[in-house]
N, C-alpha and C positions, 0 to 999 in steps of 0.2 A: 562434403561433410556427410557423415554417417549418423545424422541426428534421428533420434527415435522419440524423444520427448522435448517439450518446451514448458519450462516452469517460468511464472510471471510475477513480478513485483506487482502489487495491487494498488496501493495509495499513490495516485498521481499517474501511473502508468495504465491501468485499466479503469479506474473511476477517478472522477473529478471531485476530490475530497473538498476542496476549498469552496467552491460554489455550493456543494450540498450542505456544508456547515453553515455557510452564510445564510441560504435559504431558510434553513430550520430556526436558526438564531433570530432572524428577522421576524418569523412567525411568532415565536415565543415573546421577543421583545414588544410586539404589537399587542398580544394578549396581556402582558403585564405593564404596559405603559412605559417600557424603558427606552431611553435614548442612548444607544450603544454603537460604536463603530464595529460592526460585526466582521467586517474584513480583518481588522486588527485583532479582534477576539479570536478568530479562527487561526490566524497565523501564530498568535502566542500559545494557543492550545496545542497546536501541532509542533512548533519548533521548540518552545521552552519546556513544554510538559512531556509530550509523547517522545520526541527525539532526545530530549535532555534526559529523560528517564531511561531510555535504551542505552545511551551513552554510560550512565551510571551502572547499570546492569552488567554492561560489557566490561567495565573496569573493575567491577567487584564492589563498588561502593554501596550498591543496592543488591540484595538477594533477588532471586528470580521473581518476577512480577509480570503478570500478563498485560497486555496492551489495554484491556478494559481497566484494570487497576491503575495503570499509569495515567490513562485518560482521566479517571475519576479523581484521582489526587490533584491533578492540575486544575480541573473544573472546580473542585472545592476551593482551591486557593484563589482561582480568579474571582469566584463569586464572592468569596469573603473580602477580597481586596476592593471589591467595587460596592460593598455594602448590600449585596443582593441575597445572601444566602438564606436569610429569614423569610424571604419572599417566595421561596420554592419549597413545596413538601418534598419529602424523601423520594416519593413516587415520581415527582416531576423531575428531580435531579436525576434519577435513575434512567428515566426515559430520555432525557436530553443527552446524557453520556452515551447513550446507545445510538446516538446519530451516526456514529462510526460504523454501525452495523447496517445503516440505511443509505450509504452513499451511491450516487447515481453514476453510471458508466459514461464514458465518452462515446459519441454517437457511432464511431466505427468499431467499438470494443467487441460487442456482441456478433455482429456480422463477420468480423475478422476471425474471432475465436472458433466460430462455427465452422468456417472454412478450414481453418488449422486442425481442428478436431477430426475432420474427415481423414487426415493423413497421419497425424501425430497424436501421441498422448499429451494432453495438456492439463496443467494443474497451477493454482496459484502458489507461490512460495512467497509468503508475507510475514512480516513481523506481527501483523494482526493475529490475535489468538484463534483457536480452532472454531469456537462458537461464533465468533464475529465473522470469519470467513464463510462459514456455513449459512448463517442467517442472511448474509449479503447475497450469496449465490442464489439462495432459494427465493429472495424478495425480488431480484432484478433479472433472474433468468441466466446467470452466467453458466455456461455449458462445460463445466470442468469435468474431467474423468474421475478425479479424486480431490481431496482438500489436503494441502500441505501448508503447514504453519510452523513458525520458529518455536511455538510452544511445544512441538513434538521433539525438538532437540534441546530445548532449554537453553539455547544460545541465539542471540539476535544478530541478524545480518547488520553491517557487512563483516562480522567476525569471520575469518576464512575457514574456521572449523565446521561451520554449520552447512555449507554446500555439499561436501562429500557425504555428510551423514544423510541429507536428502537424497542423493544419488543412490545411496545403499538402501533407503526405504523403497525407491523405485525398482531396484535390482538392475539398474542400467549404468554402464560406466560414465565417468564425468564427460569424457570426449563425445558421448553421444547425447548428451543433455545441453540444451541451450537455455541459458538464463536471459529472460527478455525483461528489460527495465528502460525507464527514461531517465535513470540517474547514473552517473559515472561510478560512484562509489560501489554500487552494487555490481556493476558489470565488471569493474577493475578486480574486485575481490574474487568474483566467480572465476574469471579468466586466470587468475593466478594460481588456482588450484585445479585447473585443466578443463573447466566447462567451456562450451561454446557461448558466444555472446551475441545478442541481438538488441540494438539500440532502436527505441521509437521515441520521435521527438514530440514532446507535449508542451508547446510554447506557451499555453495559457494555464499551466499547472498552478502558478503562483500569482496569476493575474498581473497586475502591474507592480506587485510588491517586490519581486525578485525576478532575476533572469533565470529562465529555465536552462538546464544543461542542453547543449546543442553539439552534436558530433561534427568535429571538424578535423577529420583524419586521425582519430584516436585507434583505428585498426581493429575495430570490432568486426565479427564475421559478417554481420548484416547490420545495415542502418537504414531505417524506414521512416516515413513521415506519418504513417498510420498502421493500424493492424491490418487493413485491407492491402496495403502495400507489401506489408511483411509476408502475408499469406501468399501473394503472387511472386515474391522473391523466394519464398520456401517451396513454390510448386504446388500449393494447395489451392 
């Protein structure tokens, strides 16, 4: 492979979104005296709100909206449904909505990315908006060379139109760019338009709630159990 750049899915692949949201939710719940199943809350926020909103943008049902807006729409709905909206100030709601800017990395993410950056250009390619990706990188020290976001293309993954546009921004042909993700839909879409693919298994992305994608002969260019192993396989 003549790979020059690796672009990374972030939620679930680089960072542990679920545990991070649960942890901040529990802290908020303790402060307010709420008894909430925060694991279920995190899953509903992610799957019904964020991912459901992305599907509506891709289908044309929604006009373009950033991840921050999609997250806030769902948060407002969930708080209202639980009778909790009036118990938070606007400032508190805004801060909690930005928990998605404060997600913590998997233990191997930063060491593995640091090794990969020594040999390749590395960048996130996330449906998270530009400010979200920038704030997250600054907070936890993700060593990106640049920030790439679906916001730059106004098309959400896994719509296949968005991957070539990202390659154009990098100035690198698709067959020299590897999409790295823990999710089949992302990798399959990237591969269909000529990108290289790297799968990283994240068995605890969903806790016990859902089964994580696990590569069993899907034919990706690289399949690893961690970013450290990915770096080793990529000669970094």
